[in-house]
C-alpha positions in Angstrom: 2.6 -9.7 20.4 4.9 -12.4 21.5 4.1 -14.9 24.2 6.6 -13.2 26.5 5.0 -9.8 26.1 1.6 -11.3 26.8 2.9 -12.9 29.9 4.4 -9.6 31.1 1.1 -7.8 30.5 -0.8 -10.4 32.4 1.6 -10.2 35.3 1.3 -6.4 35.4 -2.5 -6.6 35.5 -2.4 -9.1 38.4 -0.2 -6.9 40.6 -1.9 -5.4 43.6 -2.7 -1.7 43.7 0.1 0.5 45.2 -0.5 1.1 48.9 -0.9 4.8 48.4 -3.9 4.3 46.0 -7.3 4.5 47.6 -10.7 3.9 46.1 -12.5 6.7 47.9 -14.2 9.4 45.7 -13.0 13.0 46.0 -16.1 13.9 48.1 -15.3 11.3 50.7 -13.9 12.3 54.1 -11.3 9.6 53.4 -10.2 10.9 50.0 -6.4 11.4 50.0 -5.9 9.4 53.2 -3.0 7.0 52.8 -3.3 3.3 53.1 -0.8 1.5 55.3 0.1 -2.2 55.9 0.5 -3.9 59.2 2.4 -7.2 58.8 2.6 -9.2 62.0 4.5 -11.9 60.2 1.2 -13.7 59.9 -0.2 -15.5 56.8 -1.4 -12.2 55.3 -0.8 -8.5 55.9 -3.5 -6.2 57.1 -4.2 -3.1 55.0 -5.7 -0.1 56.8 -6.4 3.6 56.4 -4.1 5.9 58.3 -5.7 8.2 60.8 -7.8 11.1 59.6 -7.2 14.2 61.6 -10.4 16.3 61.9 -9.7 20.0 61.3 -10.4 22.6 64.0 -13.8 24.2 63.2 -12.2 27.7 63.6 -9.8 26.9 60.8 -12.6 26.3 58.3 -14.0 29.2 56.3 -17.6 29.9 57.2 -20.1 30.0 54.4 -23.2 30.6 56.5 -25.1 29.2 59.4 -28.1 26.9 59.3 -30.7 26.8 62.0 -32.0 23.3 62.8 -35.8 22.9 62.5 -37.9 19.9 63.7 -37.7 16.8 61.5 -34.4 17.7 59.8 -31.8 15.1 59.1 -28.0 15.7 58.6 -28.1 14.3 55.0 -31.0 16.6 54.1 -29.2 19.6 55.5 -26.1 18.7 53.6 -28.1 18.3 50.4 -29.7 21.7 50.7 -26.6 23.6 52.0 -23.8 21.8 50.2 -25.5 20.2 47.2 -24.7 16.6 48.1 -26.3 14.6 50.9 -23.1 12.5 51.3 -21.3 15.7 52.5 -22.9 15.6 55.9 -19.5 14.8 57.3 -18.4 18.4 56.5 -21.2 19.6 58.8 -19.8 17.3 61.5 -16.3 18.7 61.0 -17.5 22.3 61.1 -19.5 21.7 64.2 -17.2 19.3 66.0 -19.8 16.7 66.5 -21.1 13.4 65.1 -24.0 13.2 62.6 -26.6 11.9 65.0 -26.0 15.0 67.3 -26.2 17.6 64.5 -30.0 17.8 64.7 -30.7 16.9 68.3 -31.4 20.4 69.4 -34.1 22.4 67.5 -32.9 26.0 66.9 -29.2 25.0 67.0 -27.0 27.1 64.7 -24.9 24.8 62.5 -21.8 26.2 60.9 -21.7 25.4 57.2 -18.1 25.8 56.0 -15.7 25.3 53.1 -13.7 22.1 53.1 -10.4 22.2 55.0 -7.7 24.0 53.0 -10.0 26.1 50.9 -10.4 29.8 51.7 -13.2 31.9 50.5 -16.1 31.7 52.9 -18.0 34.7 54.3 -15.4 35.3 57.0 -12.5 35.6 54.5 
């Protein structure tokens, strides 16, 4: 490899990631959300995530309902119902609430649904 080719390879490796590339795993609520740049003509641009629009719970395919019992936590419910404790945010989306409020009320019926855009739940 010539010195010029080595220099080109090095320069290519040092290039920043494209703005559309995110480092969130596919199970993240932010997977697929585009990055954007705010440049206020300062000394460096500010990279940020574009807004994530929460789906309407009615648009999500219901898998089943879960009744909250004393001592439960959102991550435990997500692990038992969805197979991954980090998917608690899907429970939040399906019930239009935040994680800390999911288990506030003993006996509450929580909707457990498919991710947005996937049909095939019990109501389909």
